[in-house]
C-alpha positions in Angstrom: -11.5 -12.7 1.6 -12.3 -8.8 0.3 -12.1 -8.3 -3.8 -9.1 -5.7 -3.1 -6.7 -7.0 0.0 -3.8 -4.5 -0.7 -3.6 -0.7 -1.2 -1.2 1.1 -2.5 -2.0 4.3 -1.7 0.8 6.3 -3.8 1.3 5.5 -6.9 1.4 7.5 -10.2 0.4 4.3 -12.7 -0.7 7.9 -14.9 2.9 8.9 -16.0 4.4 8.9 -18.6 6.4 5.4 -18.0 3.3 3.7 -18.5 1.9 4.7 -21.5 3.1 1.6 -23.6 1.3 -0.4 -21.1 -0.8 1.4 -19.1 -3.9 -1.0 -19.0 -1.8 -4.0 -18.6 -0.2 -2.6 -15.5 -3.3 -1.4 -13.8 -5.2 -4.9 -14.3 -2.3 -6.8 -13.4 -2.6 -5.3 -10.3 -6.6 -5.2 -9.9 -6.6 -8.8 -10.5 -3.7 -9.3 -7.8 -6.0 -7.8 -5.5 -4.3 -4.5 -5.2 -6.6 -1.1 -5.1 -4.6 2.3 -5.7 -4.4 6.2 -5.8 -2.8 7.5 -8.7 -1.2 10.8 -7.3 -0.8 14.0 -9.3 1.9 16.4 -9.5 1.0 18.9 -11.7 -2.0 19.9 -14.0 -1.3 18.0 -16.5 -0.6 14.5 -14.2 -3.5 15.7 -11.7 -6.2 15.8 -14.8 -4.7 12.4 -16.2 -5.3 10.7 -12.5 -9.2 11.4 -12.5 -9.2 10.2 -16.1 -7.2 7.1 -15.1 -9.2 6.3 -12.9 -13.0 7.3 -14.5 -12.1 4.3 -16.5 -12.5 1.8 -14.0 -15.6 0.7 -11.7 -13.7 0.1 -9.0 -10.2 0.2 -7.8 -8.7 3.3 -9.0 -8.9 6.5 -7.2 -7.1 9.8 -7.9 -5.3 12.8 -5.6 -4.8 15.7 -7.7 -2.0 18.6 -6.6 0.8 20.5 -6.9 4.4 18.8 -5.9 6.8 21.6 -4.6 9.5 20.8 -7.0 6.7 21.9 -10.1 6.5 25.4 -8.4 10.0 26.5 -9.6 11.9 25.6 -12.8 12.8 22.0 -11.7 14.5 18.8 -13.7 12.7 17.3 -16.4 11.4 13.7 -15.7 10.8 11.7 -19.0 8.9 8.9 -16.7 6.5 11.3 -15.1 5.6 14.1 -18.1 6.9 12.1 -21.7 9.3 14.0 -23.7 7.2 16.1 -25.4 7.5 20.7 -26.1 4.5 21.0 -23.8 5.8 18.7 -20.7 9.2 20.4 -21.0 7.4 23.7 -20.7 5.8 23.3 -18.1 8.2 21.9 -16.3 10.9 24.7 -16.9 9.0 27.8 -16.1 7.4 26.3 -13.0 3.4 26.6 -12.7 1.6 28.9 -10.7 -1.3 27.0 -8.8 -5.0 27.8 -10.2 -7.1 27.1 -7.4 -10.0 26.9 -9.6 -8.6 24.2 -11.8 -7.6 21.5 -8.9 -11.0 22.6 -7.1 -13.1 21.8 -10.2 -10.2 18.4 -10.3 -11.3 17.7 -6.3 -14.5 18.2 -6.9 -14.6 14.2 -8.5 -15.9 11.9 -7.2 -13.4 9.8 -7.6 -10.8 12.4 -6.0 -9.9 11.3 -2.4 -7.3 13.5 -1.6 -5.1 16.8 -1.9 -1.7 16.5 -3.2 1.0 15.4 -4.0 1.8 18.8 -2.3 4.5 19.7 0.5 7.9 20.7 1.1 11.0 20.0 -1.0 14.4 21.1 0.0 16.4 18.6 -1.9 15.7 20.4 -5.7 16.9 23.5 -6.2 17.3 25.4 -9.4 20.5 27.7 -10.1 17.8 30.7 -11.8 16.2 31.6 -8.4 17.1 32.3 -5.1 16.7 29.8 -2.7 14.6 31.8 -0.6 12.3 32.6 -3.4 11.7 28.9 -4.1 11.4 27.8 -0.7 8.6 31.2 -0.6 6.5 29.8 -3.5 6.7 26.2 -2.0 5.0 27.3 0.5 2.3 29.6 -0.4 1.5 26.8 -2.8 1.3 24.3 0.0 -0.8 26.6 2.6 -3.0 26.9 -0.8 -3.6 23.2 -1.3 -4.3 23.0 2.5 -6.7 25.5 2.1 -8.1 23.9 -0.6 -8.6 20.5 1.5 -10.6 22.2 3.9 -12.5 23.7 1.3 -13.3 20.7 -0.7 -13.2 18.4 2.8 -10.7 16.1 1.4 -7.3 14.7 2.9 -3.7 15.7 2.4 -1.1 13.7 0.4 1.9 15.8 1.4 5.6 15.4 0.1 8.6 16.5 2.3 12.1 16.1 1.4 14.7 17.6 4.1 11.8 20.2 5.3 10.7 18.5 8.3 11.0 21.4 10.5 9.5 24.0 8.1 6.8 21.3 7.3 5.8 21.2 11.3 6.1 24.6 11.8 3.8 25.7 8.7 1.1 23.2 9.6 1.3 24.3 13.4 0.3 27.8 12.2 -2.3 26.7 9.6 -3.9 24.9 12.6 -3.9 27.7 15.2 -5.1 30.6 13.2 -7.6 28.5 11.4 -8.7 27.0 14.8 -12.0 25.1 14.8 -12.6 25.4 11.1 -10.2 23.3 10.6 -11.8 20.4 12.5 -13.9 19.7 15.8 -10.1 19.8 17.7 -8.4 22.8 15.7 -6.8 20.1 13.2 -7.0 20.6 9.3 -9.2 17.5 9.8 -10.2 14.4 11.8 -8.0 12.7 9.8 -5.8 15.7 8.1 -3.8 12.8 5.9 -0.7 11.2 5.3 3.1 11.8 4.7 4.0 9.9 1.5 7.3 8.0 1.6 8.1 9.1 5.3 11.6 9.8 5.6 11.8 12.4 8.7 12.9 11.3 12.4 11.4 9.8 15.0 10.5 13.2 16.7 9.0 14.6 13.4 7.1 11.5 13.4 5.8 12.3 17.0 4.8 15.4 16.3 2.6 15.0 12.8 1.0 12.0 14.9 0.0 15.0 17.3 -1.7 16.5 14.4 -3.4 13.7 13.3 -1.4 12.6 10.0 -0.6 9.4 8.8 2.4 7.7 7.2 2.9 5.9 4.1 6.1 3.5 3.4 7.0 2.0 0.3 9.5 -0.1 -1.3 12.8 1.3 0.3 11.5 -0.5 3.6 12.6 -3.7 2.0 16.2 -2.7 1.1 18.9 -4.4 3.0 20.3 -2.9 6.0 23.5 0.0 5.1 27.0 -1.3 5.8 27.7 -1.0 9.3 23.9 -1.3 10.1 21.9 -4.4 11.5 18.7 -3.0 10.9 16.8 -0.8 8.1 17.0 3.1 8.5 13.4 2.7 8.8 12.7 -0.3 11.0 12.4 1.4 14.1 10.4 4.5 13.4 7.9 1.6 11.9 7.9 -0.3 14.8 7.0 3.1 16.4 4.1 4.5 14.7 0.7 2.7 15.8 -0.9 1.0 13.5 -3.5 2.7 12.6 -1.6 5.1 11.4 -0.4 3.2 8.7 -0.1 2.9 5.2 1.4 1.3 2.4 2.4 2.5 -1.1 4.6 1.8 -4.3 5.3 5.6 -5.7 5.9 3.9 -8.6 7.2 4.3 -11.3 10.1 4.6 -8.3 11.7 2.6 -6.0 10.5 -0.4 -6.6 10.6 -2.7 -3.4 13.0 -6.2 -3.3 12.7 -8.7 -5.1 12.2 -6.0 -8.1 14.6 -3.7 -7.0 16.2 -1.9 -10.0 13.3 -2.7 -12.2 10.4 -0.2 -13.3 7.9 -0.3 -10.1 4.4 -0.9 -10.4 1.3 -1.4 -7.9 0.9 -4.9 -7.6 4.6 -4.7 -6.3 2.9 -3.2 -3.1 2.3 -6.5 -1.7 6.1 -6.9 -0.6 5.9 -3.5 1.2 2.8 -5.0 3.0 5.3 -8.2 3.8 7.7 -6.0 5.1 5.1 -3.8 7.7 3.4 -7.2 9.3 7.1 -8.3 9.7 8.5 -5.2 11.0 5.0 -5.0 13.4 5.5 -8.6 14.0 1.8 -9.3 12.4 0.4 -11.7 9.4 0.6 -10.1 6.2 -3.3 -10.2 6.3 -3.7 -8.3 9.5 -1.6 -5.9 8.1 -3.3 -5.2 4.8 -6.4 -5.6 7.4 -5.2 -2.2 9.2 -4.2 -0.6 6.0 -7.8 -1.1 4.6 -9.1 0.3 7.6 -7.0 3.3 8.0 -7.7 4.0 4.2 -11.6 3.8 4.8 -11.2 6.3 8.3 -8.7 8.6 5.9 -9.8 8.1 2.0 -13.3 7.2 2.5 -12.7 4.2 0.1 
C-alpha cells in the first residue's frame, strides 16, 4: 500500500482556523495516509498555502488564486483570515487580481493548480450593484483561466448558483482560444476540477465534455433530507465516471459524518472516500486508488 493512499484535493489547513494546531492537524493527516492540497482564496492565503507546502517534503501541495467572493466587499470569515485589522481591510475593499503576484506563486514547484477561482452568485454585498459584482467576478476568473494556460497548471474552480454563466464562459474561452488551450481546443488535456460540485446532472455532463473532473466532500455523507430516500449527490456521483472523481474536505468547513458539526480537517477525507466507494459499489481501496490515479493525471502528484 502506498504511503499516502488517500487524497484531500481541496482543503485549507493554512487558514487561521488552524493557527493554534496547524502542524498537529497536518501531521495527523499524513500519518493517517492522507495527502492534501491547501487551496488559496486571496493573496495571503495563497502565499501561506505555498509556505505551508514548503515545510513538508512530501504529501502537502498548494493551489493559488482569488476566490470570486473576494473580488468585491465580502463577509469577513475569521476561520479564513483571522481577526486582525489587515485581514479585515483586505476583505472590505475587494482584491484586484495581480497577475504577476499570482504567477510568481504559481511557478513554485509545490503549486499544482490555479484557484480557488470561479463564480459565486450566492454572496453579494449591498454596496455595489449585482451586475458590477458579476462583471468583476467574470473578469478575474478569465484572468485566472489565462494564467492557468500560461503556467500549464489546471484550474481549481468554485461555482455556486452560477453554473449557467460558468459553462457559457468556459465555452467562450475554449472557442476563442482555440488550439492554444489544448490539442482538442480545451483548456488542457485535464483542465482541472469543479470543487464541491453542486450543479445538476446536465451541468455535470457539459463540464465532463469540457474535460473537467469533480471533487466531493463531507456533505455527501449527510443523511437524506426529510421526504427523500437518497442524498442530494447520490445519483450525480453514480453518473460521473470513476476517472473524473476526487475527494476533498474543504476544511475547516462541512465536516463529514461522524464528525459533523466539528471543525473539519484533512484526515476526515477518509470518510468521504468510504461514501464515494459505497455509491460506486467498489471497495474503499479501489476508490482511493482511482482518486490517486486521477490526481496524477490532473495535478501531476
